[in-house]
N, C-alpha and C positions, 0 to 999 in steps of 0.2 A: 504493499499500500504507499510505503514511503516512496519509492520509485514513482509512482503516480503522481504523488504530491508533489514531487520535485520537478518532475517534467512539466507538471501544470505550472508551477512557479514560474512563474511563468518565469516595409521600412524605407520607403524610400521619399517620393516626392508628392506633396500635395499643396496645391495652390489656395493660399489664403486670400479671402476676399469678404466682402460685407455679408455675403452668405454661408451657410454651414459648409466646413470642409467635407469633402467627401473622400473615402478610401480610394486609393488607386490601384485596390487589389493586392497591395502589399503589406506586411506586417510592419508596424512603427516601433513595436517593442520586440525584442528578442532575448530569448533566455537559453543559455548554454550551460548545460550540467556537464562539468569536465571530468577527467579520470578520476581525481580525487573525490569528486562530489558523486561519482557513480561507485566509488568504494564506499563511500559513507552511506549512500542509499542502499547498496548492497547489503552491508553488515546490520542497518536498521531493519531492511526487508526481512532478513532471516531471523533475527530475534523477534520481530514483530510476529511473523509467522509462526514462530515455535510457541510464543507466549499465548497466542491466540487459538492455537491448535491443539496444545497438550492440555490436559490428557486426551488422547485420541483413542476412540472405542473401536476395536474390530469385531467383525461378525464372529459369532461363537462357529465352533467347529465339531462335528461328530463323526465318528468312523466306527465300522466293526472291524477288529483287528485278531488276526491268527496268532495266538501266542503258544509257542512250542510248549509240549506237555500239559497245556492247560486247555487249549482250544479257543473258539470264538469268544472276544471279551468286546461288549459296547464301551467305547470310551469318548468322552467329550470334554471339550475345552471352553469355558466360559469366561465372562467378564474379562475378557483380553484387553488390556490397555497398554499402550505406550505411554508412558508417564514421564520419560525424559529423554532428550536428544542432544547430543555432543558433537558439534562442528569441529573438525580438525583443519579443513581446507577449503576455501571456496573463491571464487572468480567472477568476474564479470567482464563480458565482451560486448561491443559493439561493431556493425559494419554492414555489409550487404546481407548478411543471413539474419539480421534483426538484432534483439537485446538477447544474448546468451548469459544466464546465470547457473552456475553449475557448483554443487556442493560434492566433495568426494572425501572417502573413508571417513564418515560419520559414523557414530555409534549411537545406539537406541536402547533403552531399556525399557522391557515389558513385565507386567506381571499379569496373573491368570489363575482361573480356579481349575482343577481337573476332576473328574471323576470317572468311575468304571462300573460296569455291571457284568456279573458273569453268571449265567443260569446253567445249572447241570440237571440231571433228572427229577431229583427230589429236593434240591436247595438252590437258594440264589446268594451271590456274595457280591457285596458292592462296597465302595470306599470312596472318599473323597479328600482333596487336600487343595494346597496352592503351589505354585511354581513360579519361578523367575527365567526370563529370556534375555539374554545378551545378543544383541544384533551388531554384528560387525561388518566393516566395509560397506557402507550404504552409500551409494552414489544417487544423486539427483541432479537432473538437468531439465531447465526450462528455457524454451525458446519462444519470443514473442515480437511481433512488430506494432509498430504504431503508425496510423494514418488518419487523415482528416475525415471526419464526417459531418458535414454541413455546419462546420465552425466549432466541432468537438473534437476531442480526441477518442478514437477508438482503438482498442487491443484486439489483436488477432493471435491466437495462441497457434504457433506453429510446430512445437513438438512439446512434449513433456514426459518423463518416465523417471522410475526409481528402480535401481538394482541393489539386491543385498549379496553379499559374497557369503557370509555364513552366518549362523545363530549357535548359541550355547544355552542348553536348557538345564536348569537346576531345579530338581523335584525335591518338594519338602514332604517327608512321609511316604507311606505306600509301600507294598512289597518290593524286594529287590528286582523282579522281573518287570516291574513297572517302568522304571526309567528307560530300558530299552525298547519296551512296546511304544511309549509315547515318541521317543526319538524316530523310531523305523515309522510310525503311524502319521506323524504330525510335522516333522522337521522341514520337509519341502512344501506342506501347506501352509504351515505358518510364514515361512520365507516368502512365498508367493501372495499370501494374504497381506504382509506388510507392504510389499511391492504394490499390489493392486489398490490397497487403501491410502496409500501415499500419494500414488498418481492420480486417484480419483480426487483426492482433496485438493491437490495442485489445480486440477480443471477448475474446481469449485471457486478456488481464491481467484482464478483469472476472471472468472463469469462475474463474480463480484467487483473485480478490479475493473472490468469494462463498466460495469453499471456505474460505479464511481466516476469514471471518467466522464461518461456521458451526462450525469447529473450536475457537473461543474456549472456555475454560472456563466452565462454568456455577456453579462455586463454586471458592473459593480457600482452602486450609487454612492456618489460622493456628498452629494446634499438634496436638498429639495428641487434644485434646477438642474442639475448635472450628473451624469453617468459616464462611465468609461467602457468602452466595448471592448470585450475579452474574448471574443471569438479567435479560435486558432487559425491562421493563413497557412494554407499548403500543408503539405505533410511534414512532419519532424524529419530532420536530416540526422541520420545515424552515421557518425563519423567515426574515424579511429579512435576509440576509448572516449567518446562524448557523444551527447546527444544535444541537439538544437531545435528550439521549437519558435514559430513566430506568432505573435498575437498583434490583433488589428492595433489596439491600443489608444485609439482617438478618442477624445471627449466627444459627447453628444448630449443634446437636450435629455433631460430625464424624462421617461415615457415613449421616445420615439424607438421604433422597430429597430432592432439590431440588424446591421448589414454584415453579410459574410463575405469575406474576400476569398479568392480562391487560388493565390499564389504567395510566395515568400522569398525573401533574398537573405543571403548570409551577411552577417554585420562583423563577424568577429575575424581579423585578419592575422592575428597572432596568437601564441599559445596564452591561455588563461591561467595564473598563477593561484587561483582561489578554487572552491568547490564549485560556486556558481558565478556567472557573469550577466548581468541584465543590461541591456543596451536600450535607451530610449532616444529616439531620434527627435530632432527640433520639432519636426511636425505635430509630435504629441503636445509640447508646450504651446505651439501656435494653436492647435485646435482647441486647448483650453482657454486661451485669451479670447478667442473667437466665439466660443460657444458663451462663456459668462459675459461677454460684451453684449450679444445678441439678447441674453437674458436679463439685460439692464442691471447686472449687478456690479457694473463698474462706476458706481456712482457713491459718495459718501457726504453725510452732512455733519458737520462737526461745531459744536458750540461750547466745547471744554476744552482746556489745555490737558496735557498727559497728567498732570498733577491732580486733575479734577476741578480747577477753578474755571468759573465762567469766562469765557473771552469777553474783552471789552476793548472799548477804542482807546481807554487809558493806556493798555499795554503796547499800544501802536503810536504813541506819541513821537517817537523818534523814526520810526519806520515810514508811516504816512502822516506827516504833520498836519495836512489839510483834513484828514479823515477825523483826526481828534478835534481839530478847531471847530469843525461844522457839526460834529455829533460827539460833544464831550460826554465820556463816562457812560455811552450806550452800550448795551449789550450787542454782540457780534455773532454772526453765525456764516460760516465758511462752506459754500457748497463746492465741491470738487467733482468733476466728470470727465472720465476719458473718453474722448471724441472719436476714437478709431480703435480696433484692434491691436493691442501692443506687439510690436514685431520683434520675436525672438530669434537671436543669431549665436548658434554655437561654434566655436572655432576650439583649437587645442588650446587656447590661451584662457579659455572661460566662456560665461555666457554673459551676452550684452543684449540689452533691450531698448527699444526707442518706445516712449510713450507720449501721446498728445494728450495734453490736459488743460482743460479750461476751469477757472478759478472764479468763482464769483462771491464778492464781497459783500455781505447784508449787514444792515444794523437794524436793531429793534428801536424805534423813535416814536414816543408816545402811542405805545401799542401797535403800530404799524411796522411790517418788517419791509425795509426799502433796499434796493439793490442799488449801491452805491458805486462799484467798479466792477469791470470783468476783464480777466487776464488770460490771454492765450499763451501757453507754453509748451515747449517740447524738450522732453527730458531724455538724455542719454544715462542709462544705469548700467552698472554690472551687478549680476547676480551670483552670489555664492552659493555652494550647495553643500550639504551634509546630511548624514544619517541620524535619524533618530528613531529608535525602536526599529520597526519595518517600514518606515517611510521616509521619502526623499525630501528633505525640507530645504529652505533656502533663505535670503534676505538680500535685499537690494541695497546698493550703494550707490549715490549720486555721483556721476562722473562729471557731467555739466548740464548745462540748460540755457535755452534763450526764452526770454518772455517780451510779449508786446501787449500794450494796452487797447482791449477790443472797444470798451466804451467807459465813461466816467461821468459821474454826477458831483465830482467834487473839484472839477477842473483838471486843466492839462496837467499831467505829472511827468516829471523828470525820469529819464531813464534809470538813474540811480536808486530812485524811490520804487520803480516798478520792480527792478532786480531785486532790492532789500526785501520787498514785501514778499517776491515769489519765493526767495531763499528760505525766508521764515517760515512760510507754508509748507514747504517740500521737506527742509529738514526736522522741523518740529511737530507737523502733523501728519503730513501725507505718507512719509516713508514709514514713520513707526507704525502707523495705521495698517498699511499694506503688509509689513513685515510680521506683524502680529498675526496676520491671516495666512501668510506664507509658512509659517513655523507648524501650521496642522499638517502640512506635507502632503506629498502624492503617495499613495499606498504601493508598494512594490509588491510583485505577485510571489510572495513568501506563504507557504501553507500554514495554516492553523497548526499550534503545536511545535513550531519551530521558530527559533530566533536567528537574527544576525550577529555575527561576529567576525573581528578582523576586516572590517569592510573599507575599502579605498574607492575613490570616486576618481575616473580618468576623463578628461574632456579629449574628444577627438573631433574631426570635422564634421559637423552637422548633428552632433550628439553628445549623450553623456553616458558613459558606461560605468556600472557599480559592480564591482568584482567582490565578493564576500565569501565567507566559509559558514556553514550553517550547523547549528546544534539544535536538539531537541531540548525541551523545558526540563527534561528530567535529567539531563547531563550536568 
């Protein structure tokens, strides 16, 4: 189950315009499970299967056995259970033959009850007791393939099987002839029963695994307005000791039908030195800004400073002297609106964004709200990125800006006052407000029950790559 979770944990060009961005048929988020990630998944999967399967009950066995000097004896084995499995060696391989998981040289411990009944002409003899069995040289092999089924991952079982080299039986109680009778009658049957039961259980696990993959959500709600398309694009790529899957990854209005893309592109050009690598193309971020803009979520009204005090024209004596002179000690309200979807650009040096912002300065004068000035500004900001829990978070830092006065009811203002007013709004109110919301972050496709560790963020052309190790909560 862990392998499926990690593969589901979870590219190229979209035009950004004032209408909703459409997927061009390629994944914009790519998830790669590396060799070390597959090893982690393999070990977790084996432990998970053992813990959820053991004790494993085997069917009862009954036979009539001919015992020298005694005759025919009816023997039965019941309550047969595998109660422990010890894995000595295991490996996982990926490639053209799918994902192959093999366990070799494993041992298993069984317990069971035995009984026999012997009928003579005038009497009947019966006895019962318990026994233990040691299974040696148990090899298990499972081969599966992953493919895309209408935006979901589907698993196909290509091959599965279990073979046992030998077993050792220890009988508790019973006559001396009983041991050899049980061995002769049941050794091969016990061996084949173990092989068939384990093989059957593997097939059942694969069916449940396929159901789990099919049930994975095709979208994730971010808030009341926005969701993320989580459909898989194309078939996963099974490389040499790696698995890579593409996810559409674009933001969309909450409630829209999920669109399924049919192809994918590889994003990872070099070896990944962590268990999992997650790449996010810049189109993911641009789809987010576009959807939030269209949802009219890029507007804010601020009437208080960061320390909670009410904004007043008295605080702006030096910034806009004419404002204070005309409206002394009046309450202020700043309305800020982004006028077009912010344009996100990602290079090897980091993330840069251009924001077109309109600032409306309002005052409350004798119970009326008056618009006294409007400033149009273009901001160039740099965005830092970091990992918080399983979210990709960030913050904006102002690089530069320009500002022009669109309208004014307090007379013509000098450029220095316009620049000072804009700088104050941006540094003291707008950027702190935006950064508070950016700290909520973008959820990375890490499955429930796992956490990120040793994460690093790498900026590449047109994208961000998060390389990380994975640990389960129990570790």
